[in-house]
C-alpha positions in Angstrom: 0.0 0.0 0.0 2.8 2.4 0.9 4.5 1.7 -2.5 1.3 2.5 -4.4 0.9 5.8 -2.6 4.5 6.9 -3.5 4.1 6.1 -7.3 2.0 9.1 -8.3 4.4 11.5 -6.5 7.3 10.0 -8.4 5.6 10.4 -11.7 4.8 14.0 -10.9 8.5 14.8 -10.2 9.5 13.1 -13.4 7.0 15.2 -15.4 8.3 18.4 -14.0 11.9 17.5 -14.8 11.0 16.6 -18.4 9.0 19.8 -18.8 12.0 21.8 -17.6 14.4 20.1 -20.0 12.2 20.7 -23.0 11.2 24.3 -22.1 14.4 25.7 -23.8 14.9 24.4 -27.3 18.4 26.0 -27.4 17.7 27.9 -30.6 18.5 31.5 -31.5 16.4 34.2 -29.8 15.8 37.7 -30.9 17.6 40.5 -29.0 15.2 43.2 -29.9 15.5 46.0 -32.4 19.1 46.8 -33.5 20.1 50.5 -33.5 20.9 51.9 -36.9 24.7 52.1 -37.5 26.0 55.6 -38.0 29.2 56.3 -39.9 31.8 58.9 -38.8 30.9 62.5 -39.5 33.8 64.6 -40.9 33.8 68.1 -39.6 35.1 71.0 -41.7 36.1 68.8 -44.7 37.3 71.8 -46.7 40.0 72.8 -44.2 43.3 73.5 -46.0 46.4 71.4 -45.0 48.7 73.2 -42.5 52.0 74.3 -43.9 53.9 74.0 -40.6 53.3 71.3 -38.0 52.8 72.2 -34.4 55.4 71.2 -31.8 54.9 67.6 -31.1 55.1 65.9 -27.7 56.5 62.9 -29.3 59.0 64.5 -31.6 62.0 62.4 -30.5 65.2 62.1 -32.3 68.0 59.5 -31.7 71.1 61.2 -30.3 74.6 59.7 -30.4 76.4 59.8 -27.1 80.1 60.5 -27.4 82.9 59.3 -25.1 81.4 56.0 -24.0 82.5 52.7 -25.4 80.3 49.6 -25.4 82.5 46.5 -24.9 81.4 43.6 -27.1 78.2 45.7 -27.8 76.9 44.7 -24.3 75.3 47.7 -22.5 75.5 45.7 -19.2 79.2 46.2 -19.3 78.9 50.0 -19.3 78.6 52.0 -16.1 75.2 53.8 -16.2 76.6 56.8 -14.4 79.3 57.2 -17.1 76.5 57.1 -19.7 74.4 59.8 -17.9 77.4 62.0 -17.3 78.4 61.9 -21.0 74.8 62.4 -22.2 74.0 65.3 -19.9 77.2 67.0 -20.7 76.2 67.4 -24.4 72.4 66.9 -24.4 70.1 68.9 -22.0 67.2 67.0 -23.6 63.9 68.3 -22.2 65.6 71.1 -20.4 67.4 74.2 -21.6 71.2 74.5 -20.9 70.4 77.6 -18.7 67.8 75.8 -16.6 68.6 75.7 -12.9 67.4 72.1 -12.6 69.7 71.0 -15.4 72.7 72.8 -14.0 72.2 71.4 -10.5 71.7 67.9 -11.9 75.1 68.1 -13.7 76.7 69.2 -10.5 75.1 66.3 -8.5 76.5 63.8 -11.1 79.9 64.7 -9.8 79.0 63.1 -6.5 78.3 59.7 -8.0 81.0 57.2 -7.2 82.7 55.1 -9.8 80.6 52.1 -8.9 77.4 54.1 -9.5 76.4 54.2 -5.8 77.4 57.7 -5.2 77.2 59.8 -2.1 74.1 59.0 -0.1 71.4 61.4 -1.1 73.4 63.2 -3.7 73.8 61.0 -6.7 70.7 61.5 -8.8 71.1 58.3 -11.0 68.6 55.6 -10.0 69.0 51.9 -10.5 69.4 51.0 -14.1 67.2 48.4 -15.9 67.7 46.4 -19.0 65.2 45.3 -21.6 65.2 44.6 -25.3 62.9 47.5 -26.4 64.1 47.7 -30.0 63.5 44.0 -30.9 67.1 43.4 -32.1 67.7 40.7 -29.5 70.0 42.8 -27.3 69.2 44.5 -24.0 68.8 48.3 -24.1 69.6 50.5 -21.1 66.9 52.4 -19.1 68.1 55.1 -16.7 66.2 57.4 -14.4 67.7 60.6 -13.1 66.1 62.6 -10.3 66.2 66.3 -10.9 65.9 69.2 -8.4 62.5 70.2 -9.7 61.0 66.9 -8.4 60.8 65.5 -11.8 62.3 62.2 -13.2 64.3 62.4 -16.3 64.1 59.1 -18.1 66.5 58.1 -20.9 66.8 55.0 -22.9 70.0 53.9 -24.7 70.7 51.4 -27.4 73.9 50.2 -29.0 74.5 50.5 -32.7 77.8 49.3 -34.1 79.5 49.8 -30.7 78.1 53.3 -30.7 75.9 54.4 -27.7 72.7 56.0 -28.9 70.0 57.7 -26.9 66.6 56.6 -28.3 64.3 58.2 -25.7 64.4 61.2 -23.3 61.5 62.7 -21.3 61.0 64.5 -18.0 57.9 64.6 -16.0 56.4 64.5 -12.4 56.5 60.7 -12.6 54.3 58.5 -10.3 55.5 55.2 -11.6 57.2 53.4 -14.5 56.4 49.9 -15.8 57.8 47.6 -18.4 55.3 45.6 -20.4 56.8 43.5 -23.2 58.8 46.0 -25.3 56.7 49.0 -24.1 57.7 51.5 -21.4 54.6 52.8 -19.5 54.9 56.0 -17.5 52.4 57.3 -15.0 52.6 61.0 -14.3 50.8 63.6 -12.2 48.1 65.5 -14.0 47.3 69.2 -13.3 43.7 68.0 -12.7 43.4 66.7 -9.2 42.5 63.0 -9.0 43.7 62.1 -12.5 46.9 60.8 -14.0 48.6 60.8 -17.3 49.4 57.3 -18.7 51.9 57.3 -21.6 53.0 54.3 -23.5 56.4 54.6 -25.3 57.2 52.1 -28.0 60.0 51.6 -30.5 59.4 53.0 -33.9 61.7 51.3 -36.5 61.2 54.2 -39.0 62.1 57.0 -36.6 64.7 54.8 -34.9 63.5 56.1 -31.6 61.0 55.4 -28.8 57.8 57.3 -29.5 54.7 57.9 -27.3 52.2 55.7 -29.1 49.5 56.2 -26.5 48.8 59.1 -24.2 45.7 59.4 -22.0 44.4 60.9 -18.8 42.6 58.6 -16.4 41.2 58.6 -12.9 43.9 57.8 -10.4 43.6 54.6 -8.4 42.4 55.0 -4.8 45.4 55.5 -2.5 47.6 56.5 -5.3 46.3 59.9 -6.3 49.1 62.4 -6.8 48.6 66.0 -5.8 48.3 68.5 -8.6 51.4 70.6 -9.0 51.4 73.8 -6.9 52.6 76.0 -9.7 50.8 76.7 -12.9 53.7 75.4 -15.0 52.4 73.3 -17.9 53.1 69.6 -17.9 56.8 68.9 -19.0 57.0 67.2 -22.3 59.5 65.5 -24.5 61.0 67.9 -27.0 63.3 67.5 -30.0 66.9 67.6 -28.9 68.8 70.6 -30.1 70.4 70.1 -33.5 74.0 69.1 -33.2 73.8 68.0 -29.5 75.4 64.7 -28.7 76.7 64.3 -32.3 
């Protein structure tokens, strides 16, 4: 008797399971009406072509660095401090030769010891890093130099036929620097509080230099929001090196 009373309940459960399994045939379903695609609208199509380009943040030129030999073409065998001294002596880069920050940096370079450690708190050359950024299978040299204006001057060097060549130089109020593959990613303070600049520098085989291939302003992560600069000085930017500097 007990068995006969349970049988109808079991059949009811089986019917529900079968119904649930057959309720969704698995076919395609309509997602509703699709918005009409709109092509790009070209503004002022009759504008004449400019005759002179504006100054470009990414106008970087490779610069030969004199006075530094590269044994066996290996940049790891070169003292980074020697490289910075030779480069700063001939190539102010982002700065002008008359800038106080540039002059003081050159003076501080005299306090760096031969082993690159320097006098505590005086040598502005940070730890050097190595990465193949040009894709030629050889490590390039990445150097950071702290300047008195609270900026970080970043320079990258490659070796070409035993000749040391600067392939990137920029200076900014840097929050952080990252290496991602062959890209150099720089986070810098924005004049807009709560935001940061993120600039990706990549090797350009045509220009033979590192160029800023991506530059954007983004919300700063919580706990890492840099303060906006106190002065109204525009954001420092990479500029073409003076003609004839560094060879």
